[in-house]
C-alpha positions as CSV (number, residue, x, y, z in Angstrom):
1,X,0.0,0.0,0.0
2,X,1.2,3.5,-0.6
3,X,1.0,4.3,3.1
4,X,3.4,1.4,3.9
5,X,6.0,2.8,1.5
6,X,6.2,6.1,3.3
7,X,9.2,6.6,5.5
8,X,8.7,7.5,9.1
9,X,10.7,10.3,10.4
10,X,12.9,9.7,13.3
11,X,11.8,12.0,16.1
12,X,15.4,12.1,17.3
13,X,16.4,13.7,14.0
14,X,14.0,16.6,14.6
15,X,15.3,17.3,18.1
16,X,18.9,17.1,16.9
17,X,18.2,19.5,14.1
18,X,16.6,22.0,16.5
19,X,19.6,21.6,18.8
20,X,22.0,22.2,16.0
21,X,20.2,25.4,15.0
22,X,20.3,26.6,18.5
23,X,24.0,25.9,18.8
24,X,24.7,27.6,15.4
25,X,23.2,30.8,16.7
26,X,26.0,33.0,17.8
27,X,26.2,34.7,21.2
28,X,25.8,38.1,19.4
29,X,22.5,37.0,17.9
30,X,21.3,35.8,21.2
31,X,22.3,39.0,22.8
32,X,20.5,41.0,20.1
33,X,17.3,39.1,20.6
34,X,17.5,39.6,24.4
35,X,18.3,43.3,24.1
36,X,14.8,44.3,22.9
37,X,13.1,46.9,25.0
38,X,10.8,45.1,27.4
39,X,7.2,46.1,27.6
40,X,6.2,48.2,30.6
41,X,3.8,46.2,32.8
42,X,0.3,47.6,33.6
43,X,-0.3,49.0,37.0
44,X,2.4,50.3,39.4
45,X,5.8,49.7,38.0
46,X,8.4,47.9,40.1
47,X,11.9,48.5,38.7
48,X,14.7,45.9,38.9
49,X,17.3,46.8,41.5
50,X,20.2,47.2,39.0
51,X,22.1,50.1,40.5
52,X,23.2,52.9,38.0
53,X,26.9,53.7,37.8
54,X,28.5,57.1,38.5
55,X,29.0,57.9,34.8
56,X,25.3,57.6,33.9
57,X,24.4,59.7,36.9
58,X,26.9,62.3,35.9
59,X,25.5,62.2,32.4
60,X,22.0,62.8,33.7
61,X,23.1,65.7,35.8
62,X,24.9,67.2,32.8
63,X,21.6,67.1,30.8
64,X,19.6,68.7,33.6
65,X,22.3,71.4,34.1
66,X,22.2,72.2,30.4
67,X,18.4,72.4,30.3
68,X,18.4,74.7,33.3
69,X,20.9,77.0,31.7
70,X,18.9,77.1,28.5
71,X,15.8,78.0,30.5
72,X,17.6,80.8,32.4
73,X,19.0,82.4,29.3
74,X,15.7,82.2,27.5
75,X,13.4,83.4,30.4
76,X,15.6,85.9,32.3
77,X,15.5,88.7,29.6
78,X,11.8,88.4,29.3
79,X,11.1,88.2,33.0
80,X,12.4,91.7,33.7
81,X,14.1,90.8,37.0
82,X,11.2,88.7,38.3
83,X,13.2,85.5,37.8
84,X,16.8,84.6,37.8
85,X,18.1,87.8,39.4
86,X,19.4,88.9,42.8
87,X,16.0,90.2,43.8
88,X,14.2,87.0,42.8
89,X,15.9,84.5,45.1
90,X,12.7,83.0,46.5
91,X,11.3,82.5,43.0
92,X,14.5,81.0,41.8
93,X,14.6,78.6,44.7
94,X,11.0,77.5,44.0
95,X,11.9,76.9,40.3
96,X,15.0,74.8,41.1
97,X,13.3,72.7,43.7
98,X,10.3,72.2,41.5
99,X,12.5,71.1,38.6
100,X,14.0,68.3,40.6
101,X,11.3,67.5,43.2
102,X,8.1,67.3,41.3
103,X,9.3,65.0,38.5
104,X,11.1,62.8,41.0
105,X,7.9,62.5,43.1
106,X,5.7,61.6,40.1
107,X,7.9,59.7,37.7
108,X,11.1,59.1,39.8
109,X,13.3,60.9,37.2
110,X,14.1,64.3,35.9
111,X,14.5,64.9,32.1
112,X,18.2,64.2,32.5
113,X,17.6,60.8,34.2
114,X,15.0,60.0,31.5
115,X,17.6,60.5,28.8
116,X,20.2,58.5,30.7
117,X,17.8,55.7,31.3
118,X,17.8,55.7,35.1
119,X,15.2,56.2,37.8
120,X,15.0,57.0,41.5
121,X,13.2,54.3,43.5
122,X,12.6,53.2,47.1
123,X,13.7,49.9,48.7
124,X,10.8,48.1,47.0
125,X,11.7,49.3,43.5
126,X,8.9,51.8,43.2
127,X,9.0,55.5,42.5
128,X,9.9,57.3,45.8
129,X,6.8,59.6,46.0
130,X,7.1,62.0,49.0
131,X,10.5,60.6,49.9
132,X,11.9,62.7,47.0
133,X,11.3,65.8,49.2
134,X,14.0,65.1,51.9
135,X,16.2,63.6,49.2
136,X,16.3,66.8,47.1
137,X,16.0,69.4,49.8
138,X,17.9,68.1,52.8
139,X,20.0,65.3,51.4
140,X,21.5,67.2,48.5
141,X,22.1,70.2,50.7
142,X,24.1,68.1,53.1
143,X,26.0,66.5,50.2
144,X,26.9,69.8,48.6
145,X,27.9,71.5,51.9
146,X,30.3,68.6,52.7
147,X,32.5,69.7,49.7
148,X,30.6,67.3,47.4
149,X,31.7,64.3,49.4
150,X,28.1,63.2,49.7
151,X,27.8,63.1,45.9
152,X,31.1,61.4,45.4
153,X,30.1,58.7,47.9
154,X,28.3,56.8,45.1
155,X,31.7,55.7,43.6
156,X,32.8,53.4,46.5
157,X,29.3,52.6,47.8
158,X,28.3,49.0,46.8
159,X,24.7,50.2,46.2
160,X,25.7,53.4,44.5
161,X,24.0,55.5,47.1
162,X,25.0,59.1,47.8
163,X,24.4,60.7,51.2
164,X,21.1,62.2,49.8
165,X,20.0,58.6,48.9
166,X,20.9,57.2,52.3
167,X,19.0,60.1,54.1
168,X,15.9,59.4,52.1
169,X,16.3,55.7,51.7
170,X,16.3,55.8,47.9
171,X,18.3,54.2,45.1
172,X,19.1,55.1,41.5
173,X,18.6,52.1,39.3
174,X,18.5,51.2,35.6
175,X,15.2,51.9,33.8
176,X,14.6,49.2,31.2
177,X,11.4,51.0,30.1
178,X,13.0,54.4,29.5
179,X,12.4,56.1,26.2
180,X,15.9,57.7,26.1
181,X,18.4,57.0,23.3
182,X,19.7,53.4,23.7
183,X,23.1,54.2,22.2
184,X,23.7,56.9,24.8
185,X,22.6,54.7,27.6
186,X,25.0,52.0,26.4
187,X,27.8,54.4,26.0
188,X,27.6,55.6,29.6
189,X,27.3,52.1,31.1
190,X,31.0,52.3,31.9
191,X,32.1,49.9,34.7
192,X,28.8,48.1,34.8
193,X,28.7,44.4,34.2
194,X,25.9,43.6,31.7
195,X,23.7,40.5,32.4
196,X,23.5,39.8,28.7
197,X,27.2,39.6,28.3
198,X,27.5,37.3,31.3
199,X,24.8,35.0,29.9
200,X,26.4,35.0,26.5
201,X,29.8,34.0,28.0
202,X,28.2,31.2,30.1
203,X,26.4,29.8,27.0
204,X,29.5,30.0,25.0
205,X,31.4,28.0,27.7
206,X,28.6,25.4,27.8
207,X,28.8,25.0,24.1
208,X,32.5,24.6,24.1
209,X,32.2,21.9,26.9
210,X,29.5,20.0,25.1
211,X,31.6,18.0,22.6
212,X,34.2,17.0,25.2
213,X,31.5,15.7,27.5
214,X,29.8,13.7,24.8
215,X,33.2,12.2,23.7
216,X,33.9,11.2,27.3
217,X,30.5,9.5,27.6
218,X,31.2,7.5,24.4
219,X,34.6,6.4,25.8
220,X,32.9,5.2,29.0
221,X,30.2,3.3,27.1
222,X,32.8,1.6,24.9
223,X,34.7,0.4,28.0
């Protein structure tokens, strides 16, 4: 019968073919597939506790400082002394505190942190909320008055906390859902070990150990 002449496929051949295609995939291809921007979950966001390095935080501060300077030079001439002048110190203080406090309370990040792909969170990985007030008002004042030592503290600290973070109980972590430019975030990830690189190295080691293990099994079975 025609059905009897048909050759049955060996299920082992299918599994071996799928394994070979998985092995043929280079670590770079695997890394590229994993590097896709994850979708932001619905509801309150809990950010992974991947502490941001000093270079990314410096990059975020540089962006914020540049934006503030642009606002000052654009608004000061039209304000007629009502803003950004010696007689407008209270208004200027409200502006600076509002620039840093309000976005940090609501979103956990200023425009500079958004571009750098980092976010301020509490110990649970959520946006700090009212904890941003003592962080920006008291914590940063203490850090600046101590000759900037409180800000430089993030370099040796294992959790990358400055004094202002320790006072408010906050952390600055990586924001995988950020809309900032990816190439700039990658460029300023200096000194940070990437999980994708570690996984790719581990998979490459496993693949290199595979043939030796199989040959050893064959030798043992022959004995």
